[in-house]
Structure formats: structure tokens, C-alpha cells
N, C-alpha and C positions, 0 to 999 in steps of 0.2 A: 450044303449050308450056303455056299456062295449063290447057288441058284435061288434059294429061298429069299435072300436079301435082294437079289436082282428082281424077282417077281414083286416083292413089296415096294421096291423103288419104282418099278414100272407102274404099279397101280396108283401110287401116290402122284406120279407125274401125269398120268392120264386124268386123274381126278382134278388136279389143279388146272390142267389145260382145258378141261371141259367147263370149268366154272368161269364166271365173269366177276371181275373185281370192280367194286364201286366204293364211293366215299359217302359216309353218313353225314348229312347236313348238320351244321352247328358244331358237332364234336370233331369232325374230320377223321373219324376212325375208318380204316380200310376193312372191307369185308369181301369174302368170296362166296358168291351165290351159285348154286348148281341147278336152280329151278328158275324159270322165267316168270315175269309178272303175270303173263297170260294163264299159265298153269295154276299159280297160286290164287289169282283173283277168281278164276272159274270155280274152284273148290270153295272159296270163301263165300261167294255169292250164293251158291247152292246151300251151304250150311246156314247162312243167315236167313234165307227164305224159309228153310225148314223150321228154324227156331221161331220166327215171327208168326208162323201158321199156328203154333200152339200157345204162344205167349198172349197175354191180355194187355192191351194198351191201356195206359193210364186214362182215367176219365176226368182228371183235373186239367182243364183247358189252360189255366194260367201256368202251371208247372210245365206242361207239355210245350207251350209256346216258349218258355224260358230256356228249356233244354235245347230246342231247335235254334233259338236265337243265338245263344252263347256258342253252340257248336258251329253254326254257320259263320259267326264272326271269326272264330279261330281258324276255320278252314280257309276263309278268304284271306286272312293274314298270312297263313302258311303258304298258300298258293302264290300270293304276291311276292313273298320273300324268295321262293324257289324260282319264280319267273325272273326276278331281278338278278339272280345269281346264276343264270344259265342252267337251272336244274328243273325246268318245266316238265321234262319228260319223265321225271321221277314219279309224278302223280297224275300224269295225263289221262290214265285210264281209271282213275279213282271215281267212285260215285258216292260222294259224301252224304251219309244218311244218319239221322239222329232220332232215336225213338226212346220214349219213357214208358216203361212197362210196370205193371202191378206186381211188385215183389218187395218184401220187407227186408231183403238182404241189403247190407251196406256194400254196394258193388256197382261197377260199371266195366264194360269191356269193349274192345274194338277189334274187329276182324280186318284182315288185309283189304285194302281198297277203300278204307274210310267208312266201314259199316259199323256204327256205334250204337250201343244199347246202354241205357242208364236205368237202374232200379230205383223205385220210389223210396226205398229205405235209405238211400244215400243222401237225399235232400235235407233231412233234419240235421245231418252232420255238416254238410257244406254251408247251409244257412244263408248264403248270399251268392250272387252271380260270379263274383271274383273267385271265390273258393271253388265253385263248380267249374270255372275255367281252368283252374289248376288241375282238376281231375281229368277233364276232357283233353287238356293239353297233353297230359301224360299218356292218355290212350291214343291220341292222334300221333304222338311221337313213336309209339310202337309200330304204327302203320307206315309212317314216313321213313323210319329207320329199317323197315323190312325185316323186323325181328323174326316173324313167322317163317319167312323164306330162309333166313339164316339158320333157324333151328331145324327146318326140314333138311337143309343141306348138310348139317351136322349129322343128322340121323342117317342120311344116305351114306356119308363117309364111314360111319360106324358099321353100317351093314356091310360095306365093302371090306372093312377091316376084319370083321368076324368071318366072312365067307371069302377069304382072300383067293382061294383056288378058283372058284367059279367067277370071281370078280375079274381075274386076269383074262379068262376066256371071253367074258362079255364086255370088257372095258373098251375095246376098240370100237364097238358099235354103240357105245353108251349114249351118244347124242340122239340116236333114233329111238332109244329105249327110255328116255327120261320120263315120258308120261306114264309108262307102265310102272316105273320105279316109284313115282310119286303116288300112284294109285295103291301100290303095295304098302306104302307108309300109312296112307289113310285107312286102308283095310285093317291095319294093326291098331287102330284106335286113335289116330291123330285127329284131334278136335280143336279147332281154333278158339271156340268159346271157352274151353276149359284149359287152354294152353297156359302153362306156367313157365315164365321166362327165367333165365338165370339172373343172379344178382347183378351181373355186369349190365345186362339189358335193362333191368329195372332202374339202375342208377342212371343209365343213359337216357331213359324215358323221363325220369325226374328232371334231369338237366335240360333236355330239349323242351319238355312240356312247360317248364317255368318260363323259358324264353318265348315260347309260342303264346302263352297267356299275356306276357308283357307286350308282344307285338300286336296283339288284338285289342290292347287298351285296358287290360285288367291289371290291377296292382299286384305284382308278384309277391309282395311282402306279406300278403294274407296266407301264403303257403305254410308258414311256420305255425300259426295258430290252428290252421286246418288240420295239419298232420298231428298236432298235439291232441286235437279232438278225436282224430282217428285212433291215436294210440290209446285213448281212454276207452275206446270201443273194443279193443283187443281182449279176447277171453283167454288167450294162451300166451305164455312167455317162452316160446320156442327159441332156442339158442340160434344166433344169427348164422353160424356155420352149417346148421341143419336146415336152413330155410332157403327158398329160392328168392325171397325178398330180403332187402336189407332191414336191420332192426329199426324200430322207430327212432331211437336215439341217433343212429348213424344217418338215417334218411334226413332228419332235421338238421344235423350238423352239416351234411353235404349241401343241402339247400341253402343254408346260410352262407356257405362258402361260394356258391354260384350267384348269390343275390347281386353283388356289384355288377356282374356281367349282364344279368337280366334287366337291371334298372336302366342300362344303356339303351335298351329297346323300348322302354316304357315312357310314354308321354302322358302325364296326368291330364285329366279332362280340365278344360278351362272353366273356371267359375265365373259366371256372369254376375257382375254387381250392378244392381239396378238403383240408380240415384233418382230419387223423387224430388224434383225441383218444386219448391213452393213458389207458386206464382202469387205475387202481391197484387191484389186487385184494389185499385184505387177507385173508390166510388166518389164521384163528384156530385156533390149536392147542388142542384141548380135552384136557386131561389128566385121565384118569380114575383116581382113587385107589382102589386096591383095599383094602378094610378086611378084615383077617383077624381073625376072632373066635376066641379060644382058650377053649375050654370047659374049665373046671376039673373035674377028676374028683374 
């Protein structure tokens, strides 16, 4: 029995030592990641390319331009914030990409590395650029917070826990085997596009995304009405504890709680007031007197 606990402790110690600890921007939460950015981004890029090969891009030039414009504004704001806070390396390998595809689903998603896809069905619900920024901010937050890598790390830990015997044997060489472990996870059906994050991750993405939108110059206060519209689109009333996402009511309540913080990052656009000065034009009438000279004969 003592040997069993010793082996379990050994595995736990090896797993912790092989991971890297990082801090999530904005929230300050500590996380331990067992996969590198290079490993995750390579898989992400491959899956994104495969999806785009079969997807149909939107033919609406105006909406496509809007998605790219809002997305890039957010990306620029996020990168500037990270650079200013000594966190430039967190997204140095990201390739920000924003595509609008023909799909009537009310959906958008982001793969690691800033590879984002928006479905046309989302735009009737967002209705304006600020609300679209709330959605894209949320998706970008998943990438910046490295939620995919964190979930992969969790799965790796679970695999080791289930196969504790073999884990002990292979743990000492785990650093060299990380790539094969990641591939094993992917082989079991790990798909970034269909990834369902935990409620904690969804809450964190809501929090960070609200602030990212504010940083980019979009009014975060539209988030409440947007999520109310999203709630009206919901066809199911799944109990919150059974869902990976927070309930609509919880999400809106949390967003309202974060609003004072988000507004500190928001600078409303300056409204330019044009004053038309009326110029008084004085017309001077010049009267020319004609002098008639009468010659005396």
C-alpha cells in the first residue's frame, strides 16, 4: 500500500515538474501547461486549414470586411496591451486570422494561435460592430488564456492517472515523449473547432473578452443586450450544472459585475461638433452720381 502511494506521489511530482506555470493576463490566474505553444499551434493550424478547405467563404463583401476590421482592431489592442505589460511572448507566434463563412448557425470559434471563424448566422444577433467585438473578444480570450493547451494538459494528467502503472515507467522520459502523447490525444478525437471549455474557462473568456472589446474602443455596455438576444435564441433550457457554459442569467449577471472594470479601459469616441459660422456679408451700395454739365451757348 505504501508503495502504491509512493508511485502516485512520484507520478504527480513528475507531472508538475514537467509542466510550465504561467499567469493568465487580466485575471491573474495561475495555470500549469504540459504542452508547448509550438505543439498546440502546429495542430491548430493544420485543423484550421482543413476546415477552410471545405468551408464556403461569405460572398457578402461588407460583412466580411466588418469581421476582419473588428477582429484586427481587437488583435491590435490585445497585442499592444501584452507588449506594454511585458507579455509579448505570449502571442508572438500567433497568426491572427478572421474569416466569415456561409453557415446559418449562430456561432463563432477561435483555434489556438488566433485563427478565428465567424458564421453568417451570428450577425443578425450581433446587429452592430460593438456586439460583434464582444463575441470576438470572447473568442480571442480563449486563445490568449491558452484554454486549449490547458485542457490538453488536463487530459494528459487524466491519462496518467488512469494508467498509473505505465505512467511511472514512462514518466522519467516524458519530456522527450510529449509530442507522441499529444498525438495520442488528438487521435482520440481532440478537435479544436468543437472544443467545449469548462464553465470556469467560459467565465474567464467572458471577463477578458469584455475588457479586450473596451481596449479596442468598443462600448462594453452593449454586452448585456447582446447576451439577452443570445438568450432568446436558445432552444433548450439545460440546467447550468449540466452544461459547460454558464446559464444566460449567470453570464449576464457576471458581465454586469465586471462592467466597472471594463469601462476603465474604454475611451468613448470623441464627437466632433461642427459649428457653422454665419458670415454677415455687408453689401455696400455704391451710388454713382452723374453730373450733367450744361454748356452755355
